[in-house]
BAFI-3210 file (N, C-alpha, C; in Angstrom, 3 decimals, decimal comma, padded with zeros to 6 digits):
// residues 108
n [1|2|3|4|5|6|7|8|9|10|11|12|13|14|15|16|17|18|19|20|21|22|23|24|25|26|27|28|29|30|31|32|33|34|35|36|37|38|39|40|41|42|43|44|45|46|47|48|49|50|51|52|53|54|55|56|57|58|59|60|61|62|63|64|65|66|67|68|69|70|71|72|73|74|75|76|77|78|79|80|81|82|83|84|85|86|87|88|89|90|91|92|93|94|95|96|97|98|99|100|101|102|103|104|105|106|107|108]
n.u [123,237|120,632|119,364|119,486|117,741|115,292|114,721|114,654|117,149|118,348|121,326|123,106|125,846|126,054|124,217|123,139|123,123|121,287|118,966|118,672|118,206|115,751|114,063|114,158|113,555|111,132|109,737|108,039|109,373|110,083|111,476|113,851|117,030|119,379|122,441|122,788|124,706|126,523|128,945|128,021|125,351|123,003|121,319|118,707|117,918|118,199|116,177|113,891|113,959|113,692|111,144|109,688|109,602|108,708|106,388|105,413|107,494|109,088|111,451|114,536|116,941|120,528|123,263|126,330|126,926|126,409|123,288|123,605|125,773|124,719|122,614|124,159|125,557|123,507|121,549|119,066|116,695|116,340|113,846|111,049|112,172|113,002|115,770|118,711|121,296|124,849|127,609|125,724|124,014|123,223|120,743|119,517|119,433|117,763|115,430|114,806|114,333|112,119|110,305|110,098|108,862|106,545|106,141|106,908|110,122|111,431|112,546|114,024]
n.v [093,698|093,683|091,937|093,345|095,292|094,103|092,214|088,877|087,042|085,245|083,985|083,996|082,948|082,945|083,265|080,783|079,453|081,012|080,434|077,777|077,882|079,317|077,467|075,310|076,338|076,392|078,298|081,521|083,846|087,090|089,076|089,567|090,629|091,745|092,186|093,873|093,389|090,486|087,820|085,176|085,351|087,908|090,180|090,713|088,478|086,558|087,416|086,956|084,209|083,490|084,451|082,720|080,476|081,522|083,536|085,721|087,061|090,078|092,340|093,909|095,643|096,269|098,425|099,798|100,927|103,056|103,985|103,699|101,974|099,667|099,124|098,613|096,307|094,481|094,710|095,689|098,125|100,067|100,864|100,423|099,099|098,705|100,185|100,407|102,612|102,048|103,575|102,829|103,885|102,330|103,144|104,030|101,592|100,022|101,569|101,472|098,705|098,408|100,019|098,611|096,286|097,345|098,459|100,036|100,580|099,141|101,239|102,734]
n.w [109,301|108,189|109,839|112,338|111,667|111,802|109,960|108,669|106,993|104,109|102,777|099,731|097,741|095,033|091,962|091,212|093,633|095,030|093,522|094,169|096,884|096,914|095,709|097,583|100,078|102,660|103,988|103,499|101,212|101,033|099,657|097,101|097,118|095,041|093,176|090,123|088,086|087,831|087,779|086,819|086,084|085,188|087,367|086,633|085,032|087,032|088,854|087,237|087,061|089,681|090,286|088,663|090,195|092,611|092,481|094,043|095,119|095,843|094,313|094,729|093,235|093,235|092,473|091,468|089,083|086,183|084,595|081,863|081,600|082,737|080,898|078,634|079,444|080,139|078,268|078,916|079,934|082,917|083,645|085,541|087,676|091,069|092,463|094,307|094,755|094,801|096,371|099,366|102,343|105,508|106,462|104,042|102,516|104,124|104,098|101,391|101,116|102,807|101,395|098,973|099,933|100,661|103,258|106,395|107,718|110,806|113,257|111,457]
ca.u [122,445|119,167|118,842|119,251|116,527|114,141|114,492|115,337|117,690|119,097|122,385|123,601|127,113|125,948|122,807|122,690|122,785|120,052|117,827|118,503|117,566|114,376|113,246|114,117|113,045|109,749|109,171|107,900|110,505|109,391|112,218|115,164|118,018|120,461|123,183|122,438|125,794|127,274|129,658|127,365|123,978|122,676|120,258|117,350|117,639|117,934|114,830|112,919|114,017|113,157|109,756|109,079|109,375|108,007|105,872|105,130|108,700|109,447|112,776|115,245|118,281|121,534|124,378|127,206|127,141|125,474|122,237|124,146|126,615|123,794|121,961|125,119|125,890|122,383|120,610|117,770|116,443|116,029|112,392|110,392|112,815|113,528|117,215|119,453|122,654|126,040|127,498|124,557|124,014|122,383|119,406|119,047|119,158|116,577|114,362|114,463|113,745|110,788|109,507|109,882|107,983|105,328|106,071|107,807|111,146|111,438|113,606|114,873]
ca.v [094,918|093,368|091,318|094,420|096,124|093,256|091,294|087,635|086,925|084,129|084,495|083,138|083,427|082,979|083,144|079,375|079,082|081,712|079,666|076,491|078,241|079,717|076,209|074,422|077,063|076,100|079,510|082,540|084,761|088,321|090,041|089,180|091,733|091,257|093,080|093,762|092,730|089,437|087,010|083,995|085,683|089,212|090,216|090,690|087,083|085,858|087,737|086,236|082,682|083,319|084,665|081,546|079,562|082,224|084,701|086,700|087,725|091,431|092,420|095,169|095,572|097,240|098,574|101,009|101,237|103,995|103,371|103,359|100,741|098,581|098,838|097,984|094,961|093,523|094,873|095,990|099,426|099,967|101,053|100,627|098,231|099,412|100,090|101,143|102,867|101,946|103,074|103,243|103,859|101,378|103,712|104,006|100,226|099,571|102,326|100,951|097,433|098,642|100,518|097,503|095,417|098,085|098,550|100,995|099,840|099,267|102,067|103,396]
ca.w [109,118|107,949|111,107|113,257|111,268|112,061|108,732|108,472|105,652|103,594|101,903|098,710|097,197|093,588|091,497|091,268|095,075|095,319|092,953|094,960|098,170|096,652|095,446|098,679|101,286|102,898|104,508|102,532|100,882|100,628|098,794|096,547|097,010|094,180|092,317|088,702|087,346|088,451|086,794|086,197|085,579|085,712|088,370|085,848|084,770|088,341|089,257|086,398|087,378|091,120|090,169|088,031|091,349|093,698|091,760|095,020|095,581|095,450|093,899|094,837|092,638|093,640|091,526|091,444|087,654|085,616|083,771|080,488|081,715|082,965|079,627|077,762|080,035|080,238|077,231|079,478|080,551|084,313|083,668|086,860|088,618|092,200|092,421|095,298|094,188|095,631|097,798|100,144|103,793|106,155|106,444|102,616|102,149|104,902|103,609|100,084|101,293|103,381|100,299|098,050|100,546|100,949|104,671|107,051|108,480|112,250|113,733|110,418]
c.u [120,945|118,573|118,528|118,066|115,305|113,784|115,274|115,919|118,324|120,140|122,772|124,871|127,101|124,491|122,292|122,350|121,488|118,805|117,577|117,738|116,072|113,546|113,213|113,517|111,549|109,006|108,965|109,159|109,840|110,082|113,521|115,936|119,213|121,174|122,754|123,451|126,516|127,942|128,850|126,084|123,725|121,506|118,838|117,012|117,394|116,575|113,736|112,807|113,448|111,658|109,028|108,754|108,506|107,539|105,581|106,301|108,900|110,974|113,383|116,690|119,242|122,666|125,101|127,498|126,059|124,359|122,755|124,959|125,760|122,995|122,945|125,501|124,704|121,424|119,222|117,803|116,084|114,498|111,906|111,027|113,351|114,921|117,806|120,892|123,747|126,936|126,280|124,745|123,098|120,936|118,842|118,631|117,906|115,355|113,862|113,811|112,299|109,839|109,120|108,838|106,605|105,055|107,022|108,790|110,991|112,710|114,442|114,253]
c.v [094,696|092,795|092,361|095,259|095,347|092,317|089,978|087,600|085,597|084,587|083,464|083,730|083,451|082,969|081,722|078,995|079,747|080,957|078,397|076,843|078,564|078,399|075,321|075,069|076,793|077,379|080,547|083,332|085,996|089,203|089,328|090,514|091,190|092,384|092,864|092,958|091,758|088,600|085,928|084,337|087,090|089,148|090,145|089,216|086,268|086,142|087,005|084,761|082,510|083,504|083,471|080,489|080,162|083,551|085,917|087,506|089,085|091,374|093,866|094,990|096,591|097,277|099,873|101,505|102,292|103,251|102,901|102,058|099,513|098,137|098,085|096,509|093,970|093,596|095,241|097,435|099,141|100,046|101,279|099,763|099,066|099,110|101,023|101,297|102,631|103,084|103,627|103,083|102,719|101,829|103,706|102,666|099,783|100,322|101,742|099,500|097,545|099,141|099,448|096,469|096,003|098,345|099,639|100,206|100,102|100,095|102,708|104,737]
c.w [108,983|109,203|112,154|112,992|111,390|110,843|108,916|107,124|105,330|102,683|100,892|098,082|095,706|093,222|091,549|092,712|095,505|094,765|093,685|096,227|098,027|096,412|096,630|100,011|101,413|103,369|103,356|102,384|100,367|099,624|098,295|096,378|096,210|093,392|090,930|087,927|088,204|087,442|086,114|085,496|086,045|086,635|087,794|085,568|086,004|088,847|088,499|086,808|088,809|091,013|089,474|089,133|092,363|093,100|092,757|095,456|094,950|095,099|094,142|094,281|093,269|092,634|091,775|090,053|087,244|084,825|082,472|080,522|081,904|081,682|078,682|078,167|079,946|079,019|077,656|080,057|082,026|084,452|085,101|087,982|089,780|092,267|093,507|094,776|095,210|095,458|098,481|101,606|104,244|106,088|105,037|102,240|102,810|104,382|102,278|100,189|101,839|102,209|099,285|098,601|100,902|102,460|105,153|107,842|109,990|112,597|112,675|110,067]
res [m|l|w|r|a|g|y|d|s|l|e|a|s|s|p|e|e|a|l|r|i|c|s|e|q|t|q|p|i|g|l|l|l|t|d|v|l|m|p|e|m|n|g|y|d|l|a|e|r|v|r|a|v|r|p|e|v|k|v|l|f|m|s|g|y|t|d|r|a|l|l|e|s|t|g|r|e|l|a|e|a|p|l|v|r|k|p|f|t|q|h|k|l|i|s|q|i|a|e|a|l|g|a|q|p|d|g|a]
***
């Protein structure tokens, strides 16, 4: 879906793999798209650790949980964090990514 919209993407199956990719990747990384709630580490903590290595990275969170459930699970308010709610359409995701990057999506 992201490739068809003109974005290159790197995939990680866990937060630890995402951190490894961020530290090893030589090309710029513009955006971290991550779920808020994951088994090993929540998305907020992942974003903080990614930004410690790559401070320029924008972050877009995704979740199907309510704000209250996210607060109870992570202890953090959503505040100004960009969030796309599940389920989402391709158009919605691409629009949110473009907004997070400060650009207009191609063909979306």
